[in-house]
C-alpha positions in Angstrom: 18.7 160.3 272.9 20.9 162.8 275.4 21.0 166.3 275.8 23.3 168.6 276.7 21.4 169.2 280.0 22.2 165.9 281.2 26.2 166.5 280.6 27.9 167.4 283.6 29.6 171.0 284.1 33.3 169.3 282.3 31.6 167.4 280.0 31.0 168.7 275.9 29.2 167.3 273.6 30.6 166.6 270.2 29.6 166.3 266.6 31.7 164.2 264.2 31.8 164.9 260.2 29.2 167.5 260.9 26.5 168.0 258.4 27.0 165.4 256.5 24.6 161.9 256.3 27.4 159.8 258.7 27.6 163.2 260.9 27.7 161.5 264.6 27.0 163.7 267.9 29.5 162.3 270.9 30.3 163.0 274.9 33.4 164.1 274.9 35.0 162.4 277.9 38.5 163.2 277.4 38.7 165.1 280.1 36.8 163.4 282.8 39.1 160.8 283.5 42.3 159.7 282.5 41.5 155.8 280.5 44.3 155.2 279.7 47.5 155.7 278.7 49.6 157.1 275.3 50.0 154.8 272.5 53.3 157.1 271.6 52.8 156.1 268.5 49.9 157.8 266.9 50.1 160.3 265.0 47.8 163.2 263.5 45.9 162.4 261.4 43.7 159.6 259.1 43.5 156.6 261.5 45.4 153.6 259.1 42.2 151.1 260.5 39.0 151.1 262.6 38.8 148.4 264.7 35.4 146.7 266.1 35.9 145.4 270.1 33.6 145.1 273.5 34.3 145.7 276.6 33.6 142.5 278.1 32.6 144.5 281.3 29.3 145.8 282.8 26.9 147.7 280.4 26.9 151.5 282.0 23.2 152.0 282.3 21.4 155.3 283.1 21.7 158.8 283.3 24.4 160.3 281.4 26.7 161.6 285.0 26.1 157.9 286.3 27.5 155.7 283.1 30.5 158.1 282.9 31.1 157.1 287.0 30.9 154.3 285.2 33.3 154.4 283.0 35.3 155.7 285.6 34.8 153.0 287.9 35.8 150.3 285.2 38.8 152.1 284.2 40.0 152.0 288.3 39.9 148.3 288.1 41.0 148.0 284.9 45.1 147.0 284.2 45.2 149.6 281.2 42.2 152.0 282.2 39.8 152.5 278.7 41.6 151.7 276.3 38.7 152.3 273.2 38.6 155.5 271.7 34.7 155.6 271.5 32.7 153.0 273.5 29.4 153.0 272.5 26.5 152.4 275.3 23.5 149.9 274.5 20.6 150.5 274.1 17.5 151.7 272.8 18.8 154.3 272.3 22.3 154.1 272.6 24.4 157.3 272.7 28.8 157.0 272.0 31.4 158.2 275.0 34.2 160.1 273.0 37.0 158.8 275.7 40.8 159.1 274.7 41.5 161.0 271.8 42.7 159.2 268.6 45.6 161.4 267.6 47.0 159.8 270.5 45.6 156.4 272.9 46.1 153.0 272.1 43.3 151.4 270.9 43.3 148.1 272.8 44.8 146.5 269.2 48.0 144.9 270.5 50.1 145.9 267.6 48.3 148.7 266.7 48.4 151.8 267.5 48.3 153.7 265.4 45.0 152.5 265.1 41.0 153.7 266.4 39.2 152.0 268.6 35.2 151.3 268.9 33.5 149.7 271.3 30.1 148.3 272.4 29.8 147.9 276.0 29.1 144.4 276.9 30.1 140.6 276.3 28.7 139.8 272.7 30.2 136.4 272.6 26.9 136.0 275.2 24.8 138.8 273.8 22.8 140.0 270.5 23.5 143.8 270.2 20.3 145.5 269.1 20.7 146.7 265.8 20.3 150.0 266.3 23.3 149.5 269.1 25.0 148.2 265.8 24.3 150.5 263.0 25.6 153.5 265.7 29.1 152.5 265.8 28.4 152.1 262.3 27.2 155.5 261.4 30.1 156.4 264.1 32.8 154.6 261.6 31.6 156.1 258.7 31.5 159.4 260.2 35.2 159.6 261.4 36.1 158.4 258.1 34.4 161.1 256.5 36.5 163.5 258.3 39.2 162.4 257.7 38.4 162.3 254.3 39.1 158.8 253.3 37.9 155.0 253.5 39.2 153.5 255.9 38.6 149.6 256.5 36.4 148.8 259.4 38.3 145.2 261.4 37.1 143.2 264.4 39.7 142.6 267.1 40.0 139.4 266.3 40.7 139.8 262.5 44.5 141.3 263.7 44.8 139.7 266.9 44.7 136.0 268.7 40.7 137.1 270.0 37.3 136.4 269.9 36.6 140.2 270.1 34.1 141.9 269.0 32.1 138.6 270.0 30.3 136.4 267.8 27.8 139.0 267.2 29.7 141.6 267.0 31.6 140.4 264.9 28.8 138.8 262.3 26.5 142.3 262.1 29.6 143.2 260.6 30.8 141.4 258.3 26.7 141.5 257.3 27.3 145.0 256.8 30.6 144.9 254.5 29.1 142.6 252.7 26.8 145.3 251.6 
């Protein structure tokens, strides 16, 4: 797990739902790069839904500063930057990068810019995610619900758009979690 000492000086740690059973620590990289553009439709307050995605791009790895460099490179190459609110970095000890403010940025879910996007880095149409990675996405989703004080549906991107996203294997894991 990363520590505060691992973070570049312009990147802050953040705790979501502090003190609750869903407490989740994230790397707040919102000021590190212009990851995407404002949706113009997102208002402060609870999200209408939380959508799970996968990036389909390269999987960043290494120290926090190298991962942030990899994410900057990916955002620079992509037409719309990295239009997710959070990206989970895969691995045996995954962590979350907070990229775009949940109150102001679009979530890469067409027509659903008032909602929140959590992506797992990699292509999970082909790769099988580790249980710990999916558990972190689930934990973060519930931390956000705890922060906002309401239950919010957790959806796979494919449930609202004609896409394979978040990939067969993440979507299957999400369906299993929702089933109990």
